[in-house]
Backbone bond lengths (Angstrom), bond angles and torsions (degrees), N, CA, C in turn:
res aa  C-N    CA-C-N  psi(-1)  N-CA   C-N-CA  omega(-1)  CA-C   N-CA-C  phi
1 M - - - 1.559 - - 1.515 105.92 -
2 A 1.278 116.45 143.84 1.408 125.17 176.83 1.515 107.04 -70.55
3 T 1.450 116.43 146.36 1.442 117.53 -179.03 1.611 113.68 -57.48
4 W 1.243 115.31 -39.56 1.444 119.75 -177.92 1.647 111.80 -65.31
5 T 1.348 111.73 -41.83 1.425 116.25 178.66 1.477 112.11 -66.40
6 F 1.336 120.46 -42.42 1.415 124.33 170.22 1.501 113.63 -48.18
7 K 1.394 114.27 -55.65 1.502 116.15 -176.16 1.389 112.38 -66.90
8 L 1.350 121.59 -38.09 1.522 118.58 -177.83 1.414 115.77 -68.21
9 Q 1.346 115.30 -34.29 1.383 120.19 178.65 1.480 110.03 -66.20
10 H 1.327 115.50 -45.89 1.588 121.08 179.99 1.458 111.78 -65.54
11 W 1.317 115.21 -40.64 1.563 119.73 -178.68 1.504 107.64 -63.89
12 Y 1.354 118.49 -46.24 1.424 125.96 -174.67 1.509 107.08 -54.03
13 Q 1.359 112.60 -53.46 1.643 120.55 -175.63 1.462 108.34 -64.17
14 E 1.315 115.69 -39.83 1.530 121.10 178.87 1.433 110.66 -62.48
15 S 1.338 119.22 -43.11 1.427 119.44 -174.98 1.550 108.21 -75.50
16 V 1.411 121.52 -31.89 1.409 118.54 172.31 1.448 110.46 -61.66
17 K 1.326 118.61 -50.69 1.599 121.58 -176.68 1.548 109.38 -56.77
18 E 1.248 116.70 -48.55 1.549 117.36 -170.50 1.611 109.02 -61.47
19 L 1.312 117.03 -24.55 1.532 121.83 -173.18 1.549 105.54 -102.98
20 G 1.255 121.29 -0.53 1.508 127.62 -176.10 1.436 113.76 57.20
21 L 1.390 115.25 36.91 1.539 120.01 176.03 1.488 112.20 -87.20
22 P 1.332 113.74 149.62 1.487 114.81 176.53 1.490 113.93 -56.76
23 N 1.379 112.98 136.92 1.461 117.85 -173.81 1.518 104.14 -104.76
24 S 1.291 115.89 107.46 1.449 118.02 -173.97 1.558 107.11 -123.30
25 G 1.340 117.02 29.52 1.394 121.64 -179.43 1.586 110.06 106.86
26 V 1.379 113.14 -177.86 1.474 114.81 -179.52 1.516 112.32 -105.15
27 N 1.227 111.72 125.51 1.487 121.94 176.35 1.489 110.71 -86.91
28 Q 1.405 116.30 113.34 1.385 124.90 -175.38 1.473 118.88 -79.72
29 D 1.378 117.16 1.86 1.422 121.86 -174.00 1.551 112.54 -68.61
30 Y 1.272 117.54 -34.13 1.485 118.83 -178.76 1.523 109.51 -132.14
31 A 1.378 119.81 144.85 1.490 117.70 169.75 1.499 106.92 -73.10
32 I 1.348 117.61 134.62 1.490 115.58 -172.87 1.612 102.24 -125.41
33 Y 1.341 113.96 133.53 1.482 125.37 177.20 1.511 110.41 -113.65
34 P 1.387 110.71 140.90 1.527 120.86 -177.08 1.538 110.81 -77.81
35 K 1.347 114.18 174.17 1.468 119.37 -177.23 1.464 112.48 -65.97
36 R 1.269 113.96 -37.43 1.515 116.19 -176.52 1.566 116.40 -58.05
37 F 1.347 114.72 -14.51 1.514 122.74 170.95 1.414 108.08 -91.47
38 Y 1.193 125.32 -65.28 1.492 126.88 -165.29 1.511 108.75 -75.17
39 E 1.295 122.69 -22.76 1.453 119.55 173.63 1.575 118.34 -99.64
40 N 1.372 113.47 15.65 1.469 120.76 -176.25 1.608 100.83 -73.78
41 P 1.396 117.67 131.33 1.508 118.05 170.99 1.462 116.87 -58.74
42 I 1.402 116.58 -20.14 1.510 115.91 -179.67 1.484 113.04 -59.69
43 L 1.290 119.64 -26.65 1.369 122.27 -178.00 1.543 113.04 -70.25
44 Q 1.232 116.00 -21.23 1.527 115.84 -179.04 1.612 114.74 -90.07
45 Q 1.359 106.21 77.28 1.380 115.65 -178.08 1.597 113.24 -125.20
46 D 1.261 120.13 154.89 1.462 125.03 177.08 1.515 109.29 -67.63
47 K 1.284 116.35 155.71 1.474 123.29 178.95 1.529 109.27 -87.93
48 K 1.364 116.19 98.93 1.512 121.95 -173.18 1.575 105.18 -115.00
49 I 1.290 121.07 -11.05 1.447 123.43 -178.34 1.574 107.86 -115.59
50 D 1.348 112.10 136.58 1.435 111.61 -178.27 1.567 111.36 -87.74
51 F 1.412 123.24 -57.98 1.397 126.79 174.79 1.559 111.94 -116.48
52 S 1.353 113.64 141.94 1.469 112.76 178.28 1.549 108.44 -144.29
53 F 1.302 114.48 149.02 1.441 122.19 168.24 1.602 110.24 -148.28
54 I 1.421 112.02 118.87 1.396 116.51 174.12 1.475 106.98 -124.75
55 G 1.396 114.27 129.17 1.548 115.41 179.47 1.429 109.92 177.50
56 A 1.301 116.61 171.85 1.440 122.96 175.38 1.464 109.76 -76.05
57 F 1.354 118.10 139.73 1.384 126.42 -172.79 1.526 114.54 -146.78
58 W 1.184 119.45 94.25 1.518 122.13 -177.62 1.427 110.49 -83.79
59 F 1.342 124.27 163.87 1.335 124.77 178.57 1.560 118.31 -85.41
60 A 1.456 116.59 158.85 1.394 116.63 176.47 1.451 109.32 -61.33
61 G 1.406 114.44 137.73 1.421 118.40 177.72 1.503 114.28 89.53
62 S 1.294 118.97 -8.51 1.545 119.52 -176.80 1.460 105.51 -98.07
63 D 1.227 119.93 133.68 1.462 129.39 175.22 1.544 112.49 -101.30
64 Q 1.333 115.27 5.95 1.455 118.34 -172.99 1.532 105.42 -67.25
65 G 1.312 115.83 134.16 1.465 122.27 -176.88 1.427 115.12 69.72
66 G 1.339 120.69 8.83 1.437 124.99 178.66 1.620 107.33 73.58
67 Q 1.340 120.63 25.89 1.324 119.53 -172.10 1.636 117.34 -97.39
68 K 1.217 115.11 14.43 1.550 118.01 -177.21 1.531 109.19 -58.86
69 E 1.291 114.05 -47.88 1.398 120.99 177.76 1.513 115.16 -65.07
70 G 1.266 115.30 -34.20 1.471 119.29 178.53 1.488 109.60 -72.37
71 Y 1.299 119.83 -33.79 1.423 121.32 171.05 1.544 116.10 -59.83
72 E 1.320 116.45 -39.15 1.472 120.43 177.75 1.534 109.12 -64.11
73 A 1.345 115.87 -38.36 1.524 117.24 -175.22 1.623 107.22 -76.72
74 R 1.276 120.99 -22.42 1.449 124.84 -172.44 1.499 113.63 -99.61
75 K 1.335 120.42 -18.10 1.427 117.84 -162.37 1.462 115.30 -68.68
76 W 1.462 117.01 -11.53 1.502 116.91 177.29 1.467 111.89 -70.43
77 V 1.395 121.62 -14.56 1.382 121.48 -173.82 1.516 109.02 -71.06
78 I 1.263 118.48 -32.03 1.528 127.29 -177.90 1.600 104.13 -61.18
79 D 1.347 115.28 -59.77 1.495 114.95 -179.21 1.574 112.86 -59.72
80 F 1.329 113.18 -34.42 1.477 114.41 178.79 1.502 111.59 -65.83
81 A 1.448 118.36 -50.06 1.410 120.32 178.44 1.651 112.61 -58.21
82 K 1.227 116.82 -35.38 1.470 120.19 176.51 1.524 110.42 -61.32
83 K 1.269 117.73 -39.62 1.402 126.67 -176.23 1.481 117.88 -78.77
84 H 1.400 110.98 -43.24 1.363 114.25 -172.58 1.648 122.96 -116.26
85 F 1.348 110.38 -19.14 1.476 121.70 -178.66 1.552 110.20 -63.61
86 T 1.251 121.96 145.71 1.494 126.38 175.06 1.429 116.04 -128.07
87 N 1.207 119.81 -164.32 1.550 123.66 -179.93 1.613 105.54 -75.39
88 Q 1.257 117.46 -10.67 1.494 117.93 178.06 1.546 111.32 -99.82
89 S 1.370 117.63 2.69 1.466 122.68 -177.36 1.599 111.87 -93.46
90 Y 1.302 114.54 173.28 1.453 115.56 -176.28 1.596 101.66 -150.21
91 F 1.448 104.24 124.44 1.558 116.68 171.32 1.427 110.31 -130.19
92 A 1.275 116.67 147.51 1.486 123.71 -178.86 1.535 108.29 -158.46
93 N 1.316 114.62 123.98 1.499 126.28 171.79 1.463 102.76 -86.23
94 T 1.334 126.46 106.69 1.402 127.48 -174.47 1.616 113.65 -79.36
95 T 1.257 111.53 -10.20 1.538 109.89 176.60 1.430 114.86 -69.64
96 L 1.378 118.31 -13.41 1.442 123.90 176.17 1.599 108.10 61.39
97 N 1.228 121.59 14.68 1.477 123.99 176.16 1.604 116.68 63.17
98 K 1.295 111.50 16.17 1.493 116.18 -177.27 1.491 116.46 -60.26
99 G 1.216 121.04 116.92 1.514 126.37 -175.29 1.426 116.27 70.44
100 L 1.336 120.87 13.97 1.366 120.73 173.99 1.520 112.92 -81.74
101 K 1.324 115.79 155.71 1.544 117.82 -174.78 1.513 112.64 -82.94
102 E 1.290 116.36 -16.57 1.371 116.36 -171.36 1.632 104.30 -136.07
103 P 1.432 119.69 148.01 1.487 119.82 -177.42 1.536 112.83 -79.15
104 W 1.199 115.20 159.06 1.545 120.29 175.48 1.515 107.98 -85.35
105 E 1.351 108.89 123.15 1.368 116.35 178.55 1.547 114.64 -84.91
106 T 1.333 119.67 114.71 1.473 119.89 -175.99 1.436 114.76 -54.11
107 L 1.299 117.13 130.59 1.367 123.41 -179.08 1.540 122.21 -75.66
108 G 1.311 112.15 -25.10 1.390 120.86 -177.40 1.534 114.81 170.06
109 S 1.294 117.68 -175.93 1.345 119.28 178.03 1.560 115.30 -58.90
110 Y 1.246 113.05 -20.17 1.499 120.39 -172.82 1.553 109.60 -91.27
111 D 1.367 120.63 -6.77 1.378 127.66 178.70 1.423 113.16 -84.10
112 K 1.397 118.00 107.51 1.448 124.65 -176.46 1.577 114.05 -102.07
113 T 1.348 112.05 18.34 1.586 116.61 -176.38 1.437 109.82 -53.91
114 H 1.293 124.59 -45.83 1.417 126.09 -170.74 1.512 112.27 -89.69
115 E 1.330 123.30 2.66 1.428 124.78 171.07 1.459 114.44 -73.38
116 D 1.298 116.11 148.27 1.487 115.16 -174.16 1.486 111.39 -82.79
117 I 1.292 116.54 84.07 1.476 126.38 -179.71 1.515 106.24 -122.17
118 E 1.353 114.62 139.86 1.411 119.28 179.41 1.602 106.99 -90.62
119 W 1.403 117.68 112.90 1.395 116.08 177.00 1.571 105.20 -106.81
120 M 1.254 111.23 154.55 1.550 116.38 169.80 1.516 108.66 -92.54
121 V 1.391 108.37 124.46 1.544 110.51 174.58 1.619 101.73 -119.31
122 P 1.319 112.93 106.80 1.485 117.31 -175.46 1.499 115.47 -61.47
123 K 1.358 120.16 -33.41 1.432 119.36 -176.34 1.501 110.51 -72.98
124 M 1.381 118.88 -18.92 1.395 122.66 172.89 1.536 118.97 -87.74
125 M 1.397 113.24 8.57 1.542 118.23 -169.06 1.611 98.70 -122.53
126 P 1.387 105.85 149.05 1.570 115.65 172.54 1.572 109.86 -57.46
127 A 1.299 116.14 138.46 1.526 117.00 -173.12 1.485 115.37 -69.11
128 D 1.385 119.66 -16.85 1.419 119.54 176.80 1.554 118.33 -99.89
129 T 1.432 114.22 0.92 1.422 121.47 -176.35 1.519 110.68 -130.01
130 G 1.262 118.84 81.78 1.410 122.53 168.05 1.500 120.02 95.93
131 R 1.357 122.90 5.19 1.298 122.68 175.73 1.674 117.34 -64.95
132 N 1.332 105.15 -27.21 1.468 112.15 -179.81 1.448 116.15 -102.74
133 R 1.290 119.35 19.21 1.552 120.29 -175.87 1.560 105.71 -82.65
134 F 1.322 114.07 166.20 1.413 123.77 -179.23 1.485 109.03 -86.00
135 D 1.337 119.45 115.99 1.447 122.54 -179.26 1.444 113.21 -87.84
136 E 1.427 117.82 98.18 1.352 122.48 -172.09 1.577 114.78 -61.17
137 N 1.345 118.76 -36.93 1.354 119.73 179.55 1.577 110.22 -66.11
138 Y 1.314 117.02 -47.84 1.456 120.39 176.46 1.522 114.35 -55.09
139 F 1.306 117.19 -50.90 1.456 121.13 -174.81 1.551 111.41 -70.82
140 S 1.289 117.39 -25.88 1.398 122.77 179.33 1.511 109.88 -63.77
141 V 1.349 110.91 -49.98 1.483 117.15 179.84 1.628 109.10 -64.83
142 L 1.312 116.80 -48.63 1.380 119.70 -176.80 1.532 115.35 -62.32
143 S 1.385 116.52 -32.67 1.414 118.04 179.51 1.545 109.71 -77.91
144 Q 1.289 117.93 -14.62 1.496 121.78 173.43 1.551 114.48 -88.88
145 S 1.327 113.21 -6.61 1.585 116.37 -169.69 1.527 107.71 -96.22
146 K 1.328 114.87 146.06 1.436 124.25 174.42 1.503 107.90 -81.37
147 F 1.346 117.87 -40.87 1.483 122.82 -178.89 1.487 109.12 -129.56
148 C 1.377 114.75 150.46 1.489 118.57 -177.77 1.522 104.24 -137.34
149 L 1.368 118.14 125.08 1.437 119.68 178.59 1.561 107.43 -78.41
150 C 1.365 121.97 131.88 1.325 122.22 -169.69 1.561 106.41 -130.46
151 P 1.347 113.47 69.11 1.471 111.99 171.36 1.566 119.65 -73.84
152 A 1.393 116.62 162.67 1.440 120.83 -177.54 1.498 99.79 -74.88
153 G 1.394 117.88 -176.28 1.370 124.29 -177.58 1.526 110.50 -162.46
154 D 1.325 115.15 -111.73 1.451 122.13 175.49 1.623 107.19 -63.13
155 A 1.255 116.08 -36.53 1.510 119.91 -175.09 1.536 107.49 -112.56
156 P 1.361 119.95 164.60 1.403 122.49 179.38 1.577 115.61 -75.50
157 F 1.371 113.08 3.28 1.503 120.41 178.06 1.513 109.86 -130.14
158 S 1.219 118.72 171.88 1.469 124.97 179.45 1.399 118.53 -116.09
159 M 1.349 123.68 115.85 1.492 123.04 171.93 1.428 108.25 -62.78
160 R 1.225 127.98 -25.01 1.524 128.86 177.02 1.407 110.75 -62.13
161 F 1.443 120.45 -25.61 1.293 123.86 -177.53 1.645 113.52 -66.12
162 Y 1.329 114.63 -45.30 1.330 122.00 171.10 1.523 113.70 -60.95
163 E 1.252 118.05 -42.34 1.443 122.44 -174.79 1.592 112.67 -70.79
164 A 1.485 109.15 -30.68 1.474 111.99 169.89 1.516 115.40 -64.98
165 L 1.372 115.39 -34.55 1.555 121.08 170.15 1.450 112.36 -55.62
166 M 1.296 109.63 -50.25 1.586 116.02 -179.13 1.423 113.65 -55.48
167 C 1.340 113.08 -44.89 1.488 116.13 -177.72 1.581 119.25 -91.58
168 R 1.265 107.45 12.88 1.574 115.47 174.33 1.521 109.21 66.61
169 A 1.312 122.21 23.37 1.482 127.02 173.20 1.580 109.32 -97.19
170 I 1.284 117.35 127.32 1.452 123.00 -170.40 1.580 105.62 -75.12
171 P 1.361 119.04 123.62 1.423 117.62 -171.53 1.646 106.49 -81.00
172 I 1.297 109.42 147.52 1.620 121.47 172.58 1.492 105.15 -117.66
173 V 1.326 113.01 126.36 1.523 118.58 -179.91 1.479 104.85 -130.99
174 D 1.393 114.51 166.99 1.448 120.95 -179.16 1.561 112.06 -98.05
175 R 1.376 114.20 -8.96 1.418 116.40 175.86 1.518 105.59 -168.60
176 T 1.403 114.44 146.78 1.552 126.71 -175.55 1.488 109.24 -50.04
177 E 1.389 122.45 -36.18 1.482 122.71 -172.28 1.445 114.38 -64.46
178 V 1.392 117.65 -18.25 1.416 121.18 -177.50 1.473 114.60 -77.63
179 T 1.433 116.35 -10.67 1.421 128.38 -171.45 1.598 113.95 -84.37
180 Y 1.336 114.60 -7.27 1.507 115.32 179.24 1.509 107.81 -155.27
181 R 1.394 113.26 163.38 1.429 118.51 -178.16 1.519 112.34 -128.73
182 S 1.441 116.04 11.78 1.373 119.49 177.46 1.615 110.38 -158.27
183 E 1.260 116.29 164.00 1.571 113.55 179.96 1.443 114.65 -60.60
184 S 1.314 114.89 -37.94 1.453 119.81 177.32 1.509 113.91 -59.59
185 E 1.300 118.08 -44.85 1.502 121.05 175.59 1.437 113.50 -67.12
186 S 1.376 119.41 -31.79 1.501 123.17 176.77 1.488 115.22 -57.46
187 N 1.408 115.32 -22.74 1.527 121.59 -177.05 1.538 110.60 -93.34
188 I 1.260 119.94 1.12 1.400 125.01 -179.57 1.541 111.43 -84.32
189 N 1.325 121.85 134.87 1.491 123.18 -176.95 1.530 112.26 -86.83
190 Y 1.308 119.44 64.69 1.351 126.39 171.65 1.530 113.16 -58.20
191 K 1.246 121.76 145.09 1.600 126.26 175.74 1.443 100.95 -103.76
192 Y 1.435 115.75 124.58 1.398 120.88 169.03 1.440 109.24 -155.96
193 Y 1.404 119.71 170.91 1.441 127.89 175.43 1.573 108.37 -112.25
194 L 1.484 112.32 143.02 1.383 118.34 169.29 1.509 111.26 -84.48
195 S 1.421 111.40 156.34 1.480 111.91 -175.75 1.504 121.10 -70.24
196 G 1.411 112.15 -7.26 1.385 118.12 -177.74 1.492 117.15 -96.16
197 E 1.369 113.50 7.57 1.508 118.92 -179.32 1.510 109.09 -70.85
198 D 1.395 112.74 152.85 1.391 119.49 -179.28 1.576 114.00 -72.94
199 S 1.237 117.16 -31.72 1.507 127.33 -174.24 1.533 110.91 -150.63
200 Y 1.285 113.01 160.53 1.513 119.86 -174.45 1.566 107.99 -138.00
201 Q 1.322 111.54 115.27 1.552 120.33 176.59 1.476 110.24 -106.33
202 Y 1.358 113.92 125.81 1.452 115.42 177.06 1.508 107.91 -77.51
203 R 1.294 113.77 128.32 1.510 118.59 -175.59 1.601 104.33 -117.88
204 A 1.241 114.47 118.68 1.502 117.40 178.67 1.551 111.14 -66.68
205 D 1.280 118.52 -27.10 1.366 119.48 -177.64 1.618 110.37 -77.33
206 W 1.369 115.88 -26.57 1.442 118.12 173.34 1.493 107.99 -75.46
207 A 1.343 120.94 -45.03 1.448 119.64 179.26 1.588 109.30 -60.76
208 Q 1.230 119.76 -32.18 1.520 119.50 -175.72 1.534 109.59 -76.56
209 Q 1.324 113.44 -37.07 1.582 120.90 177.19 1.572 106.09 -67.01
210 N 1.256 120.26 -43.01 1.485 122.15 178.64 1.568 109.10 -64.40
211 Y 1.394 116.26 -39.53 1.437 115.15 -176.90 1.543 109.06 -70.37
212 D 1.277 114.07 -35.91 1.609 116.18 -178.77 1.557 106.76 -69.61
213 I 1.318 117.72 -36.38 1.476 117.49 -179.58 1.554 107.81 -66.92
214 F 1.275 118.63 -39.72 1.473 124.48 178.96 1.585 109.97 -58.64
215 M 1.327 113.01 -49.56 1.405 121.72 178.11 1.575 110.62 -58.77
216 Q 1.355 118.10 -42.32 1.413 120.91 -175.84 1.405 116.08 -76.23
217 Y 1.482 117.58 -39.07 1.439 120.15 -171.22 1.550 114.05 -111.04
218 H 1.271 113.80 -12.24 1.523 119.64 -171.50 1.608 113.47 -118.62
219 T 1.421 111.46 5.86 1.499 119.68 174.52 1.461 107.35 -136.48
220 F 1.328 116.81 163.87 1.441 122.24 169.32 1.533 109.78 -98.74
221 K 1.323 119.55 8.29 1.527 122.15 -172.84 1.595 112.11 -47.76
222 Y 1.287 115.84 -40.51 1.431 119.80 178.67 1.470 118.76 -107.98
223 K 1.334 111.62 25.77 1.507 118.12 -177.97 1.457 116.51 -58.97
224 N 1.362 112.64 -32.93 1.536 122.32 -172.47 1.465 114.00 -105.27
225 T 1.482 115.14 5.72 1.359 116.59 -177.18 1.552 111.01 -107.92
């Protein structure tokens, strides 16, 4: 089972249980997150980071971990980082280059790949022990970010997209199709930027609209109201 499928099924059932709702299976229309994510106090932080990307990133030509296709979907973030990231940005390749044939070349002062930080890499963890836990380091950075790069990877959409909404970070994607995983989600008016834009302005009203959308469609917090 794909990592994202396992997590979404688990989180849906967890969300149903915590609100005492009838459990009649998993509805795939919307990605649902449980309370322990959206109510975590770590998400309440000031915006100190402009752009961020934290995620697994294998090299071109490498099929280790079955990530050759994932690299093709994510390689645009390297050029984007080199062009737009600043000393106030944050980039981390969470695979930590374990077992790779070539070293990761640091992109700039914003690249924290080689720092001694423990990142959660779900695809490298057993499905039943920890894949669905709350990654404090990851969400701390994301909640401080104004913008988050949200490339696709193993799937044609990005889980990071939903998490950016939750953390009030405006998503940046390379194409619209990355912003949804179902027909229902494709009809939601998410606010985001495309990676080919000339400039990026953080808009608090966009961030708030995205957060409200997240709470309405991607949680069950208001299910009984």
